[in-house]
NUMARRO-764827 format. One record per residue (C-alpha): y, x, z negated; residue in one letter; residue number from 1. Coordinates in steps of 0.1 Angstrom, whole numbers. Layout:
// residues N
<lumkol><v>Y</v><u>X</u><w>Z</w><r>a</r><k>NUM</k></lumkol>
...
END
This chain:
// residues 64
<lumkol><v>-991</v><u>-469</u><w>501</w><r>m</r><k>1</k></lumkol>
<lumkol><v>-958</v><u>-454</u><w>509</w><r>s</r><k>2</k></lumkol>
<lumkol><v>-930</v><u>-457</u><w>483</w><r>n</r><k>3</k></lumkol>
<lumkol><v>-903</v><u>-458</u><w>510</w><r>e</r><k>4</k></lumkol>
<lumkol><v>-883</v><u>-490</u><w>509</w><r>g</r><k>5</k></lumkol>
<lumkol><v>-896</v><u>-501</u><w>475</w><r>l</r><k>6</k></lumkol>
<lumkol><v>-867</v><u>-512</u><w>454</w><r>t</r><k>7</k></lumkol>
<lumkol><v>-880</v><u>-534</u><w>426</w><r>s</r><k>8</k></lumkol>
<lumkol><v>-910</v><u>-542</u><w>404</w><r>y</r><k>9</k></lumkol>
<lumkol><v>-913</v><u>-578</u><w>419</w><r>p</r><k>10</k></lumkol>
<lumkol><v>-914</v><u>-563</u><w>454</w><r>q</r><k>11</k></lumkol>
<lumkol><v>-942</v><u>-539</u><w>444</w><r>i</r><k>12</k></lumkol>
<lumkol><v>-962</v><u>-568</u><w>429</w><r>v</r><k>13</k></lumkol>
<lumkol><v>-956</v><u>-590</u><w>460</w><r>a</r><k>14</k></lumkol>
<lumkol><v>-969</v><u>-562</u><w>483</w><r>i</r><k>15</k></lumkol>
<lumkol><v>-999</v><u>-556</u><w>461</w><r>k</r><k>16</k></lumkol>
<lumkol><v>-1007</v><u>-594</u><w>462</w><r>m</r><k>17</k></lumkol>
<lumkol><v>-1005</v><u>-594</u><w>500</w><r>k</r><k>18</k></lumkol>
<lumkol><v>-1028</v><u>-564</u><w>502</w><r>q</r><k>19</k></lumkol>
<lumkol><v>-1054</v><u>-584</u><w>483</w><r>y</r><k>20</k></lumkol>
<lumkol><v>-1048</v><u>-615</u><w>504</w><r>g</r><k>21</k></lumkol>
<lumkol><v>-1031</v><u>-636</u><w>477</w><r>y</r><k>22</k></lumkol>
<lumkol><v>-1003</v><u>-659</u><w>487</w><r>e</r><k>23</k></lumkol>
<lumkol><v>-1006</v><u>-683</u><w>458</w><r>r</r><k>24</k></lumkol>
<lumkol><v>-1023</v><u>-677</u><w>425</w><r>i</r><k>25</k></lumkol>
<lumkol><v>-1026</v><u>-695</u><w>392</w><r>s</r><k>26</k></lumkol>
<lumkol><v>-1008</v><u>-682</u><w>361</w><r>e</r><k>27</k></lumkol>
<lumkol><v>-1040</v><u>-671</u><w>344</w><r>s</r><k>28</k></lumkol>
<lumkol><v>-1053</v><u>-654</u><w>376</w><r>q</r><k>29</k></lumkol>
<lumkol><v>-1019</v><u>-638</u><w>381</w><r>f</r><k>30</k></lumkol>
<lumkol><v>-1020</v><u>-622</u><w>346</w><r>l</r><k>31</k></lumkol>
<lumkol><v>-1055</v><u>-609</u><w>352</w><r>s</r><k>32</k></lumkol>
<lumkol><v>-1044</v><u>-595</u><w>386</w><r>f</r><k>33</k></lumkol>
<lumkol><v>-1014</v><u>-577</u><w>370</w><r>l</r><k>34</k></lumkol>
<lumkol><v>-1036</v><u>-562</u><w>343</w><r>v</r><k>35</k></lumkol>
<lumkol><v>-1064</v><u>-551</u><w>366</w><r>v</r><k>36</k></lumkol>
<lumkol><v>-1039</v><u>-534</u><w>389</w><r>n</r><k>37</k></lumkol>
<lumkol><v>-1020</v><u>-518</u><w>361</w><r>n</r><k>38</k></lumkol>
<lumkol><v>-989</v><u>-538</u><w>368</w><r>l</r><k>39</k></lumkol>
<lumkol><v>-986</v><u>-554</u><w>334</w><r>a</r><k>40</k></lumkol>
<lumkol><v>-1003</v><u>-552</u><w>300</w><r>r</r><k>41</k></lumkol>
<lumkol><v>-1005</v><u>-584</u><w>280</w><r>k</r><k>42</k></lumkol>
<lumkol><v>-980</v><u>-609</u><w>294</w><r>v</r><k>43</k></lumkol>
<lumkol><v>-964</v><u>-617</u><w>328</w><r>i</r><k>44</k></lumkol>
<lumkol><v>-929</v><u>-601</u><w>328</w><r>p</r><k>45</k></lumkol>
<lumkol><v>-901</v><u>-626</u><w>330</w><r>n</r><k>46</k></lumkol>
<lumkol><v>-887</v><u>-609</u><w>360</w><r>e</r><k>47</k></lumkol>
<lumkol><v>-916</v><u>-622</u><w>380</w><r>l</r><k>48</k></lumkol>
<lumkol><v>-909</v><u>-658</u><w>374</w><r>n</r><k>49</k></lumkol>
<lumkol><v>-881</v><u>-661</u><w>399</w><r>n</r><k>50</k></lumkol>
<lumkol><v>-873</v><u>-632</u><w>421</w><r>s</r><k>51</k></lumkol>
<lumkol><v>-866</v><u>-628</u><w>458</w><r>e</r><k>52</k></lumkol>
<lumkol><v>-903</v><u>-618</u><w>463</w><r>y</r><k>53</k></lumkol>
<lumkol><v>-923</v><u>-639</u><w>439</w><r>i</r><k>54</k></lumkol>
<lumkol><v>-916</v><u>-675</u><w>426</w><r>r</r><k>55</k></lumkol>
<lumkol><v>-932</v><u>-696</u><w>399</w><r>k</r><k>56</k></lumkol>
<lumkol><v>-938</v><u>-733</u><w>406</w><r>d</r><k>57</k></lumkol>
<lumkol><v>-954</v><u>-750</u><w>376</w><r>g</r><k>58</k></lumkol>
<lumkol><v>-984</v><u>-728</u><w>367</w><r>d</r><k>59</k></lumkol>
<lumkol><v>-987</v><u>-712</u><w>402</w><r>v</r><k>60</k></lumkol>
<lumkol><v>-971</v><u>-680</u><w>414</w><r>y</r><k>61</k></lumkol>
<lumkol><v>-966</v><u>-674</u><w>451</w><r>y</r><k>62</k></lumkol>
<lumkol><v>-953</v><u>-646</u><w>473</w><r>v</r><k>63</k></lumkol>
<lumkol><v>-922</v><u>-655</u><w>493</w><r>i</r><k>64</k></lumkol>
END
């Protein structure tokens, strides 16, 4: 993956989700996804709750 054009952590997470074919994912699955891909450790960072790349709706996260 090229790092050109990457400007934020939420953007990197959104790109990785798309690479794995995820558009919507439950909160528990999202945390597991982040941990497995070394994008987070124990909790979902607050900056992923409502960014221009990822949104949270109830207990579902989705890529915009």
